[in-house]
VEXROMAR-873064 format. One record per residue (C-alpha): chain; x, y, z; residue in one letter; residue number from 1. Coordinates in nm, 3 decimals, m for minus. Example, Ala and Ser with C-alpha at 12.3 -4.5 7.8 and 13.67 -1.06 7.14 Angstrom:
(ronu 'A', (1.230, m0.450, 0.780), 'A', 1),
(ronu 'A', (1.367, m0.106, 0.714), 'S', 2),
***
This chain:
(ronu 'A', (0.878, 13.080, m3.160), 'M', 1),
(ronu 'A', (1.001, 12.826, m2.923), 'M', 2),
(ronu 'A', (1.391, 12.696, m2.978), 'T', 3),
(ronu 'A', (1.488, 12.325, m2.945), 'L', 4),
(ronu 'A', (1.684, 12.432, m2.692), 'Q', 5),
(ronu 'A', (1.389, 12.600, m2.480), 'Q', 6),
(ronu 'A', (1.191, 12.250, m2.526), 'L', 7),
(ronu 'A', (1.473, 12.041, m2.413), 'T', 8),
(ronu 'A', (1.542, 12.276, m2.124), 'Q', 9),
(ronu 'A', (1.143, 12.293, m2.019), 'M', 10),
(ronu 'A', (1.085, 11.919, m2.087), 'A', 11),
(ronu 'A', (1.425, 11.829, m1.885), 'G', 12),
(ronu 'A', (1.224, 11.966, m1.563), 'V', 13),
(ronu 'A', (0.872, 11.859, m1.689), 'V', 14),
(ronu 'A', (0.907, 11.531, m1.795), 'C', 15),
(ronu 'A', (1.283, 11.456, m1.775), 'P', 16),
(ronu 'A', (1.208, 11.092, m1.968), 'M', 17),
(ronu 'A', (1.137, 11.244, m2.307), 'Y', 18),
(ronu 'A', (1.274, 11.165, m2.647), 'V', 19),
(ronu 'A', (1.254, 11.426, m2.958), 'I', 20),
(ronu 'A', (1.327, 11.276, m3.290), 'V', 21),
(ronu 'A', (1.357, 11.452, m3.662), 'D', 22),
(ronu 'A', (1.171, 11.379, m3.974), 'A', 23),
(ronu 'A', (1.358, 11.081, m4.017), 'K', 24),
(ronu 'A', (1.307, 10.959, m3.704), 'G', 25),
(ronu 'A', (1.657, 11.054, m3.533), 'R', 26),
(ronu 'A', (1.693, 11.159, m3.202), 'I', 27),
(ronu 'A', (1.778, 11.503, m3.169), 'V', 28),
(ronu 'A', (1.738, 11.537, m2.799), 'S', 29),
(ronu 'A', (1.693, 11.290, m2.486), 'A', 30),
(ronu 'A', (1.561, 11.362, m2.131), 'G', 31),
(ronu 'A', (1.804, 11.332, m1.865), 'P', 32),
(ronu 'A', (1.646, 11.030, m1.651), 'T', 33),
(ronu 'A', (1.617, 10.856, m2.000), 'L', 34),
(ronu 'A', (2.005, 10.940, m2.089), 'Q', 35),
(ronu 'A', (2.086, 10.775, m1.737), 'K', 36),
(ronu 'A', (1.861, 10.436, m1.816), 'L', 37),
(ronu 'A', (2.191, 10.374, m2.128), 'R', 38),
(ronu 'A', (2.504, 10.602, m1.995), 'P', 39),
(ronu 'A', (2.732, 10.466, m2.262), 'Q', 40),
(ronu 'A', (2.446, 10.517, m2.545), 'L', 41),
(ronu 'A', (2.552, 10.838, m2.774), 'Q', 42),
(ronu 'A', (2.168, 10.963, m2.855), 'W', 43),
(ronu 'A', (2.242, 11.234, m3.061), 'L', 44),
(ronu 'A', (2.184, 11.112, m3.401), 'G', 45),
(ronu 'A', (2.048, 10.762, m3.317), 'R', 46),
(ronu 'A', (1.778, 10.625, m3.497), 'R', 47),
(ronu 'A', (1.430, 10.547, m3.272), 'F', 48),
(ronu 'A', (1.326, 10.262, m3.362), 'F', 49),
(ronu 'A', (1.751, 10.100, m3.334), 'R', 50),
(ronu 'A', (1.691, 10.188, m2.940), 'V', 51),
(ronu 'A', (1.384, 10.100, m2.866), 'F', 52),
(ronu 'A', (1.115, 9.825, m2.981), 'D', 53),
(ronu 'A', (0.726, 9.893, m3.043), 'L', 54),
(ronu 'A', (0.540, 9.669, m2.868), 'A', 55),
(ronu 'A', (0.213, 9.820, m2.937), 'R', 56),
(ronu 'A', (0.071, 9.950, m3.193), 'P', 57),
(ronu 'A', (0.217, 9.676, m3.367), 'R', 58),
(ronu 'A', (0.196, 9.865, m3.690), 'S', 59),
(ronu 'A', (0.445, 10.145, m3.616), 'V', 60),
(ronu 'A', (0.731, 10.105, m3.831), 'R', 61),
(ronu 'A', (0.827, 10.462, m3.899), 'S', 62),
(ronu 'A', (0.780, 10.839, m3.805), 'V', 63),
(ronu 'A', (0.520, 10.851, m4.026), 'E', 64),
(ronu 'A', (0.326, 10.583, m3.803), 'D', 65),
(ronu 'A', (0.464, 10.735, m3.486), 'L', 66),
(ronu 'A', (0.297, 11.097, m3.517), 'L', 67),
(ronu 'A', (m0.029, 10.910, m3.647), 'R', 68),
(ronu 'A', (m0.077, 10.746, m3.294), 'T', 69),
(ronu 'A', (m0.060, 11.120, m3.144), 'S', 70),
(ronu 'A', (m0.206, 11.105, m2.832), 'G', 71),
(ronu 'A', (m0.263, 10.726, m2.807), 'S', 72),
(ronu 'A', (m0.073, 10.484, m2.538), 'K', 73),
(ronu 'A', (0.256, 10.364, m2.690), 'L', 74),
(ronu 'A', (0.420, 10.037, m2.531), 'H', 75),
(ronu 'A', (0.769, 10.012, m2.573), 'L', 76),
(ronu 'A', (1.065, 9.844, m2.447), 'Q', 77),
(ronu 'A', (1.462, 9.933, m2.511), 'F', 78),
(ronu 'A', (1.585, 9.670, m2.759), 'R', 79),
(ronu 'A', (1.955, 9.567, m2.552), 'D', 80),
(ronu 'A', (1.958, 9.454, m2.221), 'E', 81),
(ronu 'A', (1.753, 9.492, m1.964), 'P', 82),
(ronu 'A', (1.473, 9.508, m2.177), 'Q', 83),
(ronu 'A', (1.281, 9.734, m1.981), 'T', 84),
(ronu 'A', (0.926, 9.774, m2.012), 'G', 85),
(ronu 'A', (0.841, 10.157, m2.100), 'L', 86),
(ronu 'A', (0.450, 10.337, m2.185), 'K', 87),
(ronu 'A', (0.462, 10.669, m2.389), 'G', 88),
(ronu 'A', (0.280, 10.915, m2.586), 'V', 89),
(ronu 'A', (0.350, 11.112, m2.891), 'C', 90),
(ronu 'A', (0.280, 11.457, m3.014), 'T', 91),
(ronu 'A', (0.361, 11.592, m3.355), 'P', 92),
(ronu 'A', (0.607, 11.924, m3.352), 'L', 93),
(ronu 'A', (0.546, 12.225, m3.536), 'P', 94),
(ronu 'A', (0.575, 12.258, m3.906), 'D', 95),
(ronu 'A', (0.634, 11.848, m3.988), 'G', 96),
(ronu 'A', (0.984, 11.896, m3.818), 'E', 97),
(ronu 'A', (0.959, 11.581, m3.603), 'G', 98),
(ronu 'A', (0.775, 11.434, m3.276), 'A', 99),
(ronu 'A', (0.787, 11.434, m2.893), 'F', 100),
(ronu 'A', (0.766, 11.133, m2.742), 'I', 101),
(ronu 'A', (0.719, 11.144, m2.323), 'N', 102),
(ronu 'A', (0.827, 10.841, m2.213), 'L', 103),
(ronu 'A', (0.736, 10.664, m1.841), 'S', 104),
(ronu 'A', (0.814, 10.322, m1.626), 'F', 105),
(ronu 'A', (0.454, 10.192, m1.545), 'G', 106),
(ronu 'A', (0.431, 9.908, m1.341), 'I', 107),
(ronu 'A', (0.808, 9.816, m1.430), 'S', 108),
(ronu 'A', (0.896, 10.135, m1.200), 'V', 109),
(ronu 'A', (1.019, 9.877, m0.915), 'L', 110),
(ronu 'A', (1.212, 9.704, m1.131), 'E', 111),
(ronu 'A', (1.360, 9.971, m1.306), 'A', 112),
(ronu 'A', (1.425, 10.171, m0.978), 'V', 113),
(ronu 'A', (1.645, 9.905, m0.878), 'R', 114),
(ronu 'A', (1.848, 9.791, m1.215), 'D', 115),
(ronu 'A', (1.897, 10.165, m1.216), 'Y', 116),
(ronu 'A', (1.957, 10.306, m0.902), 'D', 117),
(ronu 'A', (1.707, 10.581, m0.986), 'L', 118),
(ronu 'A', (1.614, 10.865, m0.731), 'T', 119),
(ronu 'A', (1.308, 11.078, m0.667), 'S', 120),
(ronu 'A', (1.560, 11.362, m0.818), 'A', 121),
(ronu 'A', (1.531, 11.140, m1.165), 'D', 122),
(ronu 'A', (1.109, 11.217, m1.170), 'F', 123),
(ronu 'A', (0.921, 11.496, m1.226), 'S', 124),
(ronu 'A', (0.815, 11.676, m0.866), 'P', 125),
(ronu 'A', (0.454, 11.607, m1.005), 'T', 126),
(ronu 'A', (0.520, 11.208, m1.101), 'D', 127),
(ronu 'A', (0.317, 10.999, m0.918), 'L', 128),
(ronu 'A', (0.590, 10.741, m0.927), 'T', 129),
(ronu 'A', (0.736, 10.927, m0.581), 'I', 130),
(ronu 'A', (0.461, 10.865, m0.378), 'E', 131),
(ronu 'A', (0.397, 10.548, m0.521), 'M', 132),
(ronu 'A', (0.766, 10.452, m0.434), 'L', 133),
(ronu 'A', (0.739, 10.626, m0.056), 'Y', 134),
(ronu 'A', (0.378, 10.412, m0.018), 'L', 135),
(ronu 'A', (0.611, 10.085, m0.123), 'V', 136),
(ronu 'A', (0.926, 10.122, 0.093), 'E', 137),
(ronu 'A', (0.672, 10.208, 0.365), 'A', 138),
(ronu 'A', (0.451, 9.862, 0.339), 'K', 139),
(ronu 'A', (0.803, 9.673, 0.269), 'S', 140),
(ronu 'A', (0.882, 9.836, 0.623), 'A', 141),
(ronu 'A', (0.573, 9.740, 0.795), 'A', 142),
(ronu 'A', (0.547, 9.395, 0.640), 'M', 143),
(ronu 'A', (0.915, 9.343, 0.801), 'E', 144),
(ronu 'A', (0.853, 9.469, 1.092), 'A', 145),
(ronu 'A', (0.517, 9.239, 1.147), 'S', 146),
(ronu 'A', (0.737, 8.985, 1.009), 'R', 147),
(ronu 'A', (0.997, 9.042, 1.326), 'Q', 148),
(ronu 'A', (0.741, 9.046, 1.538), 'L', 149),
(ronu 'A', (0.540, 8.721, 1.454), 'N', 150),
(ronu 'A', (0.881, 8.547, 1.480), 'S', 151),
(ronu 'A', (0.919, 8.717, 1.829), 'R', 152),
(ronu 'A', (0.580, 8.616, 1.915), 'L', 153),
(ronu 'A', (0.660, 8.291, 1.777), 'Q', 154),
(ronu 'A', (0.931, 8.246, 1.937), 'G', 155),
(ronu 'A', (0.849, 8.385, 2.260), 'A', 156),
(ronu 'A', (0.503, 8.121, 2.233), 'K', 157),
(ronu 'A', (0.742, 7.828, 2.180), 'I', 158),
(ronu 'A', (0.979, 7.921, 2.467), 'A', 159),
(ronu 'A', (0.627, 7.964, 2.724), 'A', 160),
(ronu 'A', (0.539, 7.604, 2.578), 'E', 161),
(ronu 'A', (0.891, 7.429, 2.585), 'E', 162),
(ronu 'A', (0.919, 7.563, 2.966), 'Q', 163),
(ronu 'A', (0.566, 7.468, 3.060), 'A', 164),
(ronu 'A', (0.667, 7.103, 2.939), 'F', 165),
(ronu 'A', (0.983, 7.174, 3.158), 'T', 166),
(ronu 'A', (1.117, 7.049, 3.485), 'D', 167),
(ronu 'A', (1.327, 7.407, 3.519), 'T', 168),
(ronu 'A', (1.597, 7.221, 3.773), 'L', 169),
(ronu 'A', (1.668, 6.925, 3.635), 'T', 170),
(ronu 'A', (1.578, 7.003, 3.221), 'G', 171),
(ronu 'A', (1.381, 6.723, 3.168), 'L', 172),
(ronu 'A', (1.038, 6.702, 3.106), 'K', 173),
(ronu 'A', (0.797, 6.699, 3.380), 'N', 174),
(ronu 'A', (0.467, 6.574, 3.444), 'R', 175),
(ronu 'A', (0.240, 6.777, 3.245), 'R', 176),
(ronu 'A', (0.466, 6.672, 2.956), 'A', 177),
(ronu 'A', (0.478, 6.302, 3.041), 'M', 178),
(ronu 'A', (0.100, 6.309, 2.987), 'D', 179),
(ronu 'A', (0.094, 6.481, 2.676), 'H', 180),
(ronu 'A', (0.331, 6.204, 2.553), 'V', 181),
(ronu 'A', (0.150, 5.904, 2.685), 'L', 182),
(ronu 'A', (m0.141, 6.037, 2.542), 'G', 183),
(ronu 'A', (0.017, 6.075, 2.217), 'R', 184),
(ronu 'A', (0.160, 5.739, 2.176), 'L', 185),
(ronu 'A', (m0.189, 5.579, 2.340), 'I', 186),
(ronu 'A', (m0.416, 5.742, 2.037), 'S', 187),
(ronu 'A', (m0.170, 5.646, 1.803), 'S', 188),
(ronu 'A', (m0.166, 5.258, 1.902), 'G', 189),
(ronu 'A', (0.230, 5.251, 1.967), 'R', 190),
(ronu 'A', (0.370, 5.011, 2.156), 'E', 191),
(ronu 'A', (0.632, 5.123, 2.458), 'F', 192),
(ronu 'A', (0.779, 5.038, 2.805), 'A', 193),
(ronu 'A', (0.719, 5.265, 3.076), 'L', 194),
(ronu 'A', (0.985, 5.277, 3.397), 'M', 195),
(ronu 'A', (0.895, 5.449, 3.707), 'H', 196),
(ronu 'A', (1.225, 5.529, 3.911), 'L', 197),
(ronu 'A', (1.251, 5.658, 4.238), 'D', 198),
(ronu 'A', (1.590, 5.734, 4.399), 'L', 199),
(ronu 'A', (1.646, 5.552, 4.683), 'D', 200),
(ronu 'A', (1.848, 5.726, 5.003), 'F', 201),
(ronu 'A', (1.760, 6.071, 4.867), 'F', 202),
(ronu 'A', (1.624, 6.215, 5.191), 'K', 203),
(ronu 'A', (1.926, 6.170, 5.366), 'Q', 204),
(ronu 'A', (2.156, 6.380, 5.167), 'V', 205),
(ronu 'A', (1.902, 6.670, 5.188), 'N', 206),
(ronu 'A', (1.893, 6.661, 5.523), 'D', 207),
(ronu 'A', (2.272, 6.591, 5.621), 'T', 208),
(ronu 'A', (2.447, 6.757, 5.335), 'L', 209),
(ronu 'A', (2.117, 7.007, 5.232), 'G', 210),
(ronu 'A', (1.925, 7.108, 4.947), 'H', 211),
(ronu 'A', (2.161, 7.223, 4.713), 'A', 212),
(ronu 'A', (2.319, 6.919, 4.761), 'A', 213),
(ronu 'A', (1.984, 6.733, 4.701), 'G', 214),
(ronu 'A', (1.938, 6.938, 4.329), 'D', 215),
(ronu 'A', (2.301, 6.831, 4.249), 'A', 216),
(ronu 'A', (2.222, 6.525, 4.279), 'V', 217),
(ronu 'A', (1.936, 6.564, 4.100), 'L', 218),
(ronu 'A', (2.077, 6.709, 3.833), 'Q', 219),
(ronu 'A', (2.378, 6.438, 3.832), 'Q', 220),
(ronu 'A', (2.086, 6.148, 3.836), 'A', 221),
(ronu 'A', (1.883, 6.338, 3.539), 'A', 222),
(ronu 'A', (2.206, 6.365, 3.310), 'R', 223),
(ronu 'A', (2.254, 5.968, 3.372), 'I', 224),
(ronu 'A', (1.875, 5.902, 3.296), 'M', 225),
(ronu 'A', (1.920, 6.060, 2.974), 'V', 226),
(ronu 'A', (2.255, 5.906, 2.844), 'E', 227),
(ronu 'A', (2.101, 5.535, 2.921), 'C', 228),
(ronu 'A', (1.795, 5.652, 2.719), 'T', 229),
(ronu 'A', (1.751, 5.669, 2.354), 'R', 230),
(ronu 'A', (1.722, 6.054, 2.201), 'Q', 231),
(ronu 'A', (1.349, 5.931, 2.120), 'S', 232),
(ronu 'A', (1.281, 5.784, 2.436), 'D', 233),
(ronu 'A', (1.094, 6.078, 2.721), 'T', 234),
(ronu 'A', (1.257, 6.126, 3.054), 'V', 235),
(ronu 'A', (1.058, 6.337, 3.320), 'A', 236),
(ronu 'A', (1.063, 6.408, 3.655), 'R', 237),
(ronu 'A', (0.739, 6.355, 3.797), 'V', 238),
(ronu 'A', (0.789, 6.418, 4.182), 'G', 239),
(ronu 'A', (1.055, 6.514, 4.420), 'G', 240),
(ronu 'A', (1.322, 6.239, 4.355), 'D', 241),
(ronu 'A', (1.090, 6.029, 4.121), 'E', 242),
(ronu 'A', (1.119, 6.011, 3.749), 'F', 243),
(ronu 'A', (0.921, 5.788, 3.439), 'V', 244),
(ronu 'A', (1.094, 5.684, 3.098), 'M', 245),
(ronu 'A', (0.886, 5.624, 2.823), 'I', 246),
(ronu 'A', (1.077, 5.406, 2.588), 'L', 247),
(ronu 'A', (0.871, 5.389, 2.251), 'E', 248),
(ronu 'A', (0.915, 5.043, 2.081), 'G', 249),
(ronu 'A', (1.134, 4.855, 2.327), 'A', 250),
(ronu 'A', (0.935, 4.575, 2.438), 'M', 251),
(ronu 'A', (1.261, 4.329, 2.501), 'D', 252),
(ronu 'A', (1.238, 4.255, 2.867), 'T', 253),
(ronu 'A', (1.567, 4.132, 2.877), 'T', 254),
(ronu 'A', (1.699, 4.473, 2.754), 'R', 255),
(ronu 'A', (1.449, 4.701, 2.974), 'L', 256),
(ronu 'A', (1.637, 4.499, 3.274), 'A', 257),
(ronu 'A', (1.973, 4.592, 3.156), 'A', 258),
(ronu 'A', (1.868, 4.894, 3.100), 'I', 259),
(ronu 'A', (1.764, 4.954, 3.438), 'A', 260),
(ronu 'A', (2.062, 4.733, 3.584), 'K', 261),
(ronu 'A', (2.254, 5.009, 3.438), 'R', 262),
(ronu 'A', (2.082, 5.273, 3.547), 'L', 263),
(ronu 'A', (2.106, 5.163, 3.916), 'I', 264),
(ronu 'A', (2.499, 5.106, 3.864), 'A', 265),
(ronu 'A', (2.539, 5.441, 3.774), 'K', 266),
(ronu 'A', (2.334, 5.619, 4.009), 'L', 267),
(ronu 'A', (2.527, 5.425, 4.298), 'E', 268),
(ronu 'A', (2.852, 5.574, 4.194), 'E', 269),
(ronu 'A', (2.962, 5.864, 4.409), 'P', 270),
(ronu 'A', (2.824, 6.231, 4.344), 'I', 271),
(ronu 'A', (3.086, 6.487, 4.450), 'P', 272),
(ronu 'A', (2.970, 6.790, 4.588), 'F', 273),
(ronu 'A', (3.106, 7.076, 4.801), 'G', 274),
(ronu 'A', (3.379, 6.842, 4.905), 'G', 275),
(ronu 'A', (3.169, 6.594, 5.025), 'Q', 276),
(ronu 'A', (3.066, 6.252, 4.925), 'T', 277),
(ronu 'A', (2.684, 6.142, 4.807), 'C', 278),
(ronu 'A', (2.582, 5.870, 4.754), 'R', 279),
(ronu 'A', (2.248, 5.723, 4.665), 'I', 280),
(ronu 'A', (2.074, 5.443, 4.479), 'S', 281),
(ronu 'A', (1.755, 5.380, 4.304), 'A', 282),
(ronu 'A', (1.435, 5.147, 4.259), 'S', 283),
(ronu 'A', (1.243, 5.083, 3.980), 'A', 284),
(ronu 'A', (0.938, 4.963, 3.827), 'G', 285),
(ronu 'A', (0.868, 4.860, 3.463), 'T', 286),
(ronu 'A', (0.491, 4.773, 3.247), 'T', 287),
(ronu 'A', (0.435, 4.723, 2.870), 'L', 288),
(ronu 'A', (0.186, 4.912, 2.698), 'S', 289),
(ronu 'A', (0.105, 4.552, 2.554), 'T', 290),
(ronu 'A', (0.010, 4.413, 2.878), 'W', 291),
(ronu 'A', (m0.296, 4.602, 2.855), 'Q', 292),
(ronu 'A', (m0.589, 4.514, 2.571), 'K', 293),
(ronu 'A', (m0.664, 4.895, 2.593), 'E', 294),
(ronu 'A', (m0.389, 5.059, 2.721), 'P', 295),
(ronu 'A', (m0.525, 5.325, 2.945), 'D', 296),
(ronu 'A', (m0.232, 5.613, 3.063), 'A', 297),
(ronu 'A', (m0.367, 5.572, 3.467), 'Q', 298),
(ronu 'A', (m0.359, 5.153, 3.476), 'Q', 299),
(ronu 'A', (m0.032, 5.176, 3.318), 'L', 300),
(ronu 'A', (0.100, 5.462, 3.603), 'L', 301),
(ronu 'A', (m0.036, 5.242, 3.858), 'N', 302),
(ronu 'A', (0.106, 4.941, 3.715), 'Q', 303),
(ronu 'A', (0.478, 5.068, 3.740), 'A', 304),
(ronu 'A', (0.420, 5.232, 4.053), 'D', 305),
(ronu 'A', (0.323, 4.868, 4.187), 'L', 306),
(ronu 'A', (0.647, 4.748, 4.025), 'A', 307),
(ronu 'A', (0.858, 5.021, 4.176), 'L', 308),
(ronu 'A', (0.756, 4.964, 4.568), 'Y', 309),
(ronu 'A', (0.781, 4.594, 4.537), 'A', 310),
(ronu 'A', (1.121, 4.653, 4.453), 'A', 311),
(ronu 'A', (1.155, 4.868, 4.745), 'K', 312),
(ronu 'A', (1.039, 4.608, 4.989), 'R', 313),
(ronu 'A', (1.251, 4.347, 4.785), 'A', 314),
(ronu 'A', (1.559, 4.543, 4.962), 'G', 315),
(ronu 'A', (1.584, 4.851, 4.719), 'R', 316),
(ronu 'A', (1.849, 4.924, 4.457), 'A', 317),
(ronu 'A', (1.640, 4.635, 4.234), 'Q', 318),
(ronu 'A', (1.417, 4.645, 3.945), 'H', 319),
(ronu 'A', (1.077, 4.459, 3.909), 'F', 320),
(ronu 'A', (0.830, 4.397, 3.613), 'F', 321),
(ronu 'A', (0.476, 4.463, 3.662), 'Y', 322),
(ronu 'A', (0.316, 4.067, 3.719), 'R', 323),
(ronu 'A', (m0.072, 4.018, 3.799), 'E', 324),
(ronu 'A', (m0.119, 3.996, 4.187), 'G', 325),
(ronu 'A', (0.109, 4.275, 4.291), 'M', 326),
(ronu 'A', (m0.223, 4.502, 4.383), 'E', 327),
(ronu 'A', (m0.280, 4.226, 4.668), 'K', 328),
(ronu 'A', (0.091, 4.227, 4.781), 'E', 329),
(ronu 'A', (0.071, 4.610, 4.798), 'E', 330),
(ronu 'A', (m0.195, 4.580, 5.086), 'T', 331),
(ronu 'A', (m0.087, 4.273, 5.213), 'G', 332),
(ronu 'A', (0.194, 4.204, 5.442), 'S', 333),
(ronu 'A', (0.418, 4.459, 5.272), 'G', 334),
(ronu 'A', (0.695, 4.142, 5.179), 'A', 335),
(ronu 'A', (0.749, 4.061, 4.863), 'V', 336),
(ronu 'A', (0.794, 3.639, 4.802), 'D', 337),
(ronu 'A', (1.176, 3.665, 4.706), 'G', 338),
(ronu 'A', (1.161, 3.325, 4.495), 'A', 339),
(ronu 'A', (0.814, 3.465, 4.283), 'A', 340),
(ronu 'A', (1.008, 3.799, 4.199), 'A', 341),
(ronu 'A', (1.388, 3.775, 4.107), 'T', 342),
(ronu 'A', (1.578, 4.168, 4.171), 'P', 343),
(ronu 'A', (1.659, 4.331, 3.779), 'L', 344),
(ronu 'A', (1.521, 3.998, 3.605), 'Q', 345),
(ronu 'A', (1.188, 3.957, 3.667), 'T', 346),
(ronu 'A', (1.002, 3.960, 3.335), 'A', 347),
(ronu 'A', (0.657, 3.785, 3.412), 'V', 348),
(ronu 'A', (0.424, 3.931, 3.197), 'R', 349),
(ronu 'A', (0.112, 4.064, 3.364), 'G', 350),
(ronu 'A', (m0.243, 3.960, 3.180), 'P', 351),
(ronu 'A', (m0.448, 4.191, 3.033), 'A', 352),
(ronu 'A', (m0.623, 4.462, 3.237), 'V', 353),
***
């Protein structure tokens, strides 16, 4: 005949979450893992139904009821917090001495492992819980690795897209980005001004002081254009010393003329480089999207370009707005009637094209 001590020693290895109750429902032994869940509880002598609350079968209220469930699944939980859910099965002890109940966590095992800091040593070596925990851990590790990889790929994609739209020397947008912005504004029906600016005397800087000085001048010019425009505006370098500014919602020609005047004044300030002084200026031409019945990006760029070169022919360091007839002037004598276009202040609206 197996003694209670022999039974508990064997059960502690095979099913470490067991509990044995006597015929009166008092706990006479509990497995090591079960005791770990309530280390402060005095298990021996406690009534089983004071420690556990049976959810199913609801009819179980005594040891006799418990014994009648022999072989059936039990659903129960601790009465105190945390009320960890458990599953179990009961079998009677010989000679009516009580019941042996083997418990497990069921689907709540992950929460239990976290809440009670359990390890593989707290489960039977044959318990599939260990394999499940390893699978969950492996899945979590794989998902985290996948998340990090996706994050890196997304970052690389954003960086590549940003690089594709950025002028590497100045950090401004490039022509591709400018085309994208123009297309977006036109398709959405938003109004904007387009200013084309070209640096005057830049070639002399390159020829006399070298390309490094020219690069420094371009970078300083870029900083000035960014400072003179809003964060929502687009400043793009579209050629060697050519820039385009797209100013969304800026339709006041007086204000645009003031921006151009400030830009030219700032760009005419001496730029120091390697003990030398670089001196440049700028010419600019502006058109408005509202000056076309149906705005077209290429036509707008052409209008701003015509106004820019009219400013250059008028003596440089000036700003003109596009106006009707500049196409003929471009193909004519090459001179601009000074009375017809006043530098920095011309705001003659061209008719819809």
